[in-house]
Structures are given as C-alpha cells and as structure tokens.
N, C-alpha and C positions, 0 to 999 in steps of 0.2 A: 519430621516436621512437628511443630507444636500444635497438637490437636485442640488445645484450649485457646488458640489465638483469637483475638478480637474479630468481630465480623467485618465483612468487606467494607462497609461504609465508614468504619472507624479507622481503617488503615490509612496512613498518610500516602499521598501520591508521591511518586518519584518525579518531582517538578522538572528536573533537568531532562529526563527522558521525554516528558511531554513537550518540552521546548525543542528537543532534537527531532521529534516526529514532525513538528511544524517546519523546522528548517528544511528537512528532506522533502516535505510536501511542496514548499515554495520552489525548491530546486526542480521538482518535477514539472511544475508549470513553466518555468523558464526553459527547461530542456525541450518540452513539447513545442514551445514557440520557436526556438532555434531550429528544432528538427524540421520544421516546415521549410526551412531554407537549405536543408542538406539534401543534395541529390543522391548521395550514397552514404552508408554508415561510416565511411572513412573520413568524411569531412564535417563531422559534428562540431559544435562549439562546446557543449558540455558532453564530452565524449562518452562518459559512462553513466549518464543521468538515469537510465532505466534501472540501474542497480539500486536506486532508492527503494524500489519495491522489495528487494531482498533485505534491505535494512529494516523496512517496516515489519517483515516477517520475523526477524530476530527480536525486535522490540515486542511484537505480539506474543511470541513464545515466552519471553521473560515475564511480561506483565500478566499473562494468563496464569503462569505458575505462581506468581506472587499473590494474585487475587483469589485463586480458587484451590490451590493444592491442599490447603488445610481446612477446606470447607466441606469436603466430601464426607457424608455421614449426617451432617446438618443440612446438606443440599443434595437433591437427587439429580438425575440426568435431565429431567424436564426443567428443573429450576435453573440449571446451568444454561441449557439451550435458550430458555426464555430470556435470561440476562444478556446473552450474546446477541440474540435477535433484537432486543430493545436497544442495545448499544449500536448495532451496525445497520439494521434494516431500514429504519426510516429514511436515511440518506440514500440508500439504494433506490428507493421508490422515487425520491425527488430527483435523483440523477437521471433516471429513465424518463421522467416527465420533462426535465430540461432538454434532454436529447431529442425528444419528440417535438418540442417547441422550436428548436433550432434546426431540425432536420432539413426542411425544404430550403432554408437559407444557404445551405451548403451545396446546392445543386450546381453542377458544372462538369467540365471535362474530367476532373480528377475522380469524381464520384458519379459515374455514368448511370448507375442503377436508380438514383434518386428520381430522375425525371419520369421513369416508367413505374414507380412504386405508387400504387393507389393509397389513398388516405386510410382506408380500412385496414390494409396490410400493415401500414406503419403503426396503427393503433394496436393491432394484435402483437406486434413485436414489443411495443411499449409495455403492454400488460404482462407478457411473458417475462420481460425484464424485471417487473416487480417481484417475481417469484424466484429469481436467480437461476431458473432453469436455462442452461446454455442452449443456444440455437445452433443447428447444424449449418454448414456452408450453403446448403440448398435454400435456406431461409434468409440469406444475405439480402439486404436492401440498400447497401451502400457500395459494395465492391471490394471491401477489404477482408471479407470472410471472417469477421469478428464474431465471437460467440454472443456478444452484446452490441449489435450494430448501432444502437443509439447512444451508447456510452461505453466506449471501448475499455477504459481502465477498470470497469467492473469485473473483468476477468480475474483480477487478483483477489477480489472478494470471494469468487467461486472457490479458489484454492485456500483462502483463509477459512472459509466455512468447512471445507474438507479437513483441514488441519485441526480445527476446533473439535469437530466430531470425532476424529481419530483419537485425539487427546482424551475426550470424555469417555469414549467407549473402551479404549484399550490402554493408551500410553500412560494415563494417570496411575495405573496399577504398577508400572514398571519400577523396579529398583534403580538406583543410580547406575549400577553396572550395566543392567540391561538397556537403559536409556543411552548410556555411553556407546554401547554396541550399535544401536540404531543410528545414533549421530555419526559414528565412525563410518558406517556403510553409506550413509547419506552424503558424507563428505567425499567419499570415493566417487560417488555418482556425480557430484559437482565437478570434481577434477576431470573425470572422463568427458563430461559434456563440454567443459571449457577447452579441452585439448582436441576434441573431435568436431566441434561446431564448424560448419563451413565458413561462417563469417568471423569466427573467433570471438564470439560474445554470447551473452545470455539473453539477448532481446528475443522475446517470444513467449508463448503461453496463452495467447488471446484467441485461438481458434480451436474448434473441435476437429482436430485431425491428429494423426499419429505423432508427427514431429513436435507440434505445439503442445500436446498433452504431455509428451515426454519432458519438454522443457519446463512446463508449468509445475508438474509434480516434483521434478528435481529441484526447482527453485524454491519450493515451499518446504520440502522435507528437512533439509539440513538447517536452514535459518530458523524455522519455527521451533523445532525440537532442540536445536543447538541453543537457542535462547532459553528454552525451558531447562536444559541441563545447566546452563550458566547460573540460573536462579537457584537451582537445587544445590549446586556446589557452593554457592555463596561467594563466588570469586569476583570481588569488586576492587576497583582501583581508586585510591584516594589521592586526588591532586587538587591543588588550589586552582581557582578559575576553571573548574571542570567544564562548565557549559561552553565557555569560549574556546577551550582547547578541543573539545569533542566536536563542536560546530565547525571549527577550522579543519579538523580531520575529515569530516563528511564532505565539505566543499572541495578539499584537495583531492580526495580519492575519486570523487565523481567527475572532476574537471581536468584531471591529468590527461595528457595526449594519449591517443590510441597507439598501442604498441605493435610493432611487427609489420604494419602495413598490409597490403594485399598479398605480399609474397610469403609472410610468416604469420598467419592469423592465430596460430596456436600460442604465440607469445602473449597476445592480448587476452586469449582465453585463460591462460595460466594466471595472468595478473588479476583478472576478475574473479577467478576461483579463490585466490589468496585473499582478496578483499572480503568475499563472502564468508570464508572459513575462519579467518583470523582477525581482519581489521574491524569488521562490523561488530563481532562480539566484544572486541577490545573497547570500541567506542561506547557500547552499551555498559560495559563494566565501569568505564570512567564516569559516565553519566549517572549510574546508580550509586557510585561511591562519593559523588561530589555534593557540595552544599552551595546554596545560593547566598551571595554576599550582601545583597541589598534589595530594596523594593524595586529598583529599576530592572534588575535581572529577573526577579520573581514575576514582575508584570509582563515582561517579554515572554517568558516561558509559559505563563498562564494563557496569554493570548494565542501564542503559536500552538500550544497544545490543544486548546479548544477548537481552533479553526482548522487544524491539520486535516482531519478526515473530511470535513465538508469541502475544503479546497480540492483535495484529491479526487473526490467522487463527483464533483459538479463542473470542473473546469473544462473538460474535454469537448463538450458541445460547442464551446466558443473556439476551441482549437480546430475543430473540423472546418468551421467557416473561414478561419484565418488561413488554414492550409490550402483550401480551395482558392482563396484570393491570391495567395503567394504563387500557386501553380506548381507546387513541388520543387521549389528552388528557382523558379523562373524569375521571380522578383527578388532583388537583393534586400537585405535587412536595412541598408542605408536608405532605401526608397520607402520602406514600409514601417519604419520604427514607430511613427505615431500610432499606427494601428496595433503594433506589437505591445506598446505600453498600454493602450486601451484594453487589449485582451488580458494583459497581466493584472492590471488594477481592477478591471471588470470582474475577473475571476475571484479576486480577493473580496470585492464587494458582494458578489453573488453568494459566495461561501458564508460571509458574515451574516448576510440577511437570512439565509437558510438556517444558520445556527441559532440566531436570536429569536426568530419568529416562527420557526417550524421545528427544528431538531430538538433543542433543549426543552421547549414546552411539551412537545409530544412525548419525549422520553420520560419526563417527570410524570406525566399523566399515566403512561403505561406502567411505570414502576409502582405508582400508587394503586393502580388497578389490579396488577397481576403478581406483584411480589409481596408475599405475606409479611406481616410484622411479627417480631418476637415479643416477649414479655416486656422488654425495655422500650418498645415502640420503634425499634429499628428494623430495617429490612433484613430478614433472616436468610 
C-alpha cells in the first residue's frame, strides 16, 4: 500500500458502488413488502432478497480497505472506531426511535406480545437498541425473538461492527496471503452452511441463539473480508455502462426463482453460496472499475448512495405494521397494493427526511467536534 496516499477526505468516491448500495437497499424494501405475502420461504416474489445483506458486507469490506488501509500510523484505533461510529451510529439511534413510535401500531395476532408489553419495557428496549447491545430472546417484546425487536434489520449492523472491530484489531495486519487463507476458510464455511441449511438458504442471523449466531458470523466473515481482499488485490473489471450492467446483475441474482424446491434445498443453498463467493465480488469489481457517462447516471448514483443506509435502517418499522395488516399472507397483494405502495414510498420519504434533517447535519457536527484537523485544515 502507498503509505503517502492522500487523506481520506481527498479520496474520490466509487460513485458506482454508492449507487449499487442504493439499488440493493431499495430491493430490500421491496423484498420485505413482498415477504409479508409469502406464507413460506418457497413462495417469495424476490426469492433471494435477503442476500442483499451479504452484498452490503462485500461492499463494506472493499470500501473499508480503500478508505483506511493506508491510514494506519496516521490514525489510531480510537480514530478508526470514531469514524465508523460517526458514519453508522446516528441512524442506528433513529431506527430504534422509529421502531418505538411504530411499535404499538403493529399490535395484532401476528405479534401477540405487543399487547402485553408495558410502555416502560418498550422504552428500555429502545434505549438498549441505541447501544447496539443485542437482546436475548427472553427480552423479546414482539414474538419474533429478534436481537433488536424494534428494528429487526439492525442485526446486520451488529455483525458489521464485529467485522470492523476484527479488521482494526487483527486483520489489518494480515499479509495478502494470510488474508487469502482467512477468506478461503470463510468461503468453505459459506458452502457448508448453504449445503446443510434446513431451508437451503442464508436467511437468518437476527437472533441471539446458536443457529442464528452461526448464520450471522458465517454471512459476515467471507463477504466482508472477501471484499477487503478484492481491494488489496486490485482486481477490478472495466466495462462500459458498468452501473447499469452491475445493477442488472444484482436484480437478476436476487430475483431468480428458488432452486430445488422443498425436496432438494441444498441446490438453492449451493446457488446462494456461489452468489456470495463469486457473483457479489464480481459485481463490486465491475462497479469499482466503471466510470459514469453523464450527469444523469451520476445524479442517480449520488442519490441512491446517500439514501441507501437510511432506507435500510429505518424502513422496517413500517414493514412490521404492513405485515400485521397482511396477516402473514392472508391478504393478497392484489388487495393491498395501495398500502404496499404507501409503505414503499413512505420508506423512501422517511429515509430522505432522516438523511437531510438528521443524519447528514449530525455527522458533519460530530466530525467537526471529534475528528482533528491536520496542518492543511483537513480531517486527519
């Protein structure tokens, strides 16, 4: 690595990767809306939508390597963790607050614990959610045994934080060969999980129990450190129209039919393993190697990139309410599509409002407050 590289703020963004993160985040919202109508995992509309999380992890590993690998020495552990907290944690807090506001609106047969949950207990769960400390199933207040019952998708942030901490403490010191060994072992764990999963998929990771923790750690280790290895190897793919090609690949991979059916779930597990190990890094390599051809594409990528994380971390409180209304597939999408559209565009509006009036202003203030400036007046 070039130890004299310019500081983080002067590095150009990978604009296409920002856009791809937004594409995947929008797919997650659509997947969760459709999931409310799926009585079983075998009849999803976006069959592999949950794999967007694994794609996020690949992106994160690549971007963390790009942003920080050449800064150690000028930046210590505290500085790294402060930067990651400033980037990620403000929206963790607002996601927990949104979940608390929406909590009692989701009361019904699907979430039987809500009716018996006192207000003080819900507030305790909200405040614990601010800290990202995962809750045990005994503290469940909804009935799904989530580690973050007010905002289920925050589970992936728990594993994101774990991967960031492991990178900062240990893996940043690895040579390319040692990192390759770690990634190879992690890939073997991915294949093993795909072939042995009872449902033949990678859905899971959101509860503090043995099976979910196994899934969660398996889902983060290969993608995150595979993304880091991809950056360190410098393996990018240069194609024209890279944003549109890579976006099309994401949509195709996530929306293909489920393979193998109930009789042969391992086939689906093998497909999803191959997506995580090969397809997602390929998509990131295409995005990293591409250039944007005009203002239209650049504007789309900028908007999608800025709104991607707020969409992901704030949309699920609305999904809880919609899922209860649908009754776990009892109402057809043809009956409820006006409400589905309301949830979809409401999620976008909520995310944009949080971005403009909370996340960006707060992050700018925190950077000015806690990130020291160097002699050039830039954040060091």
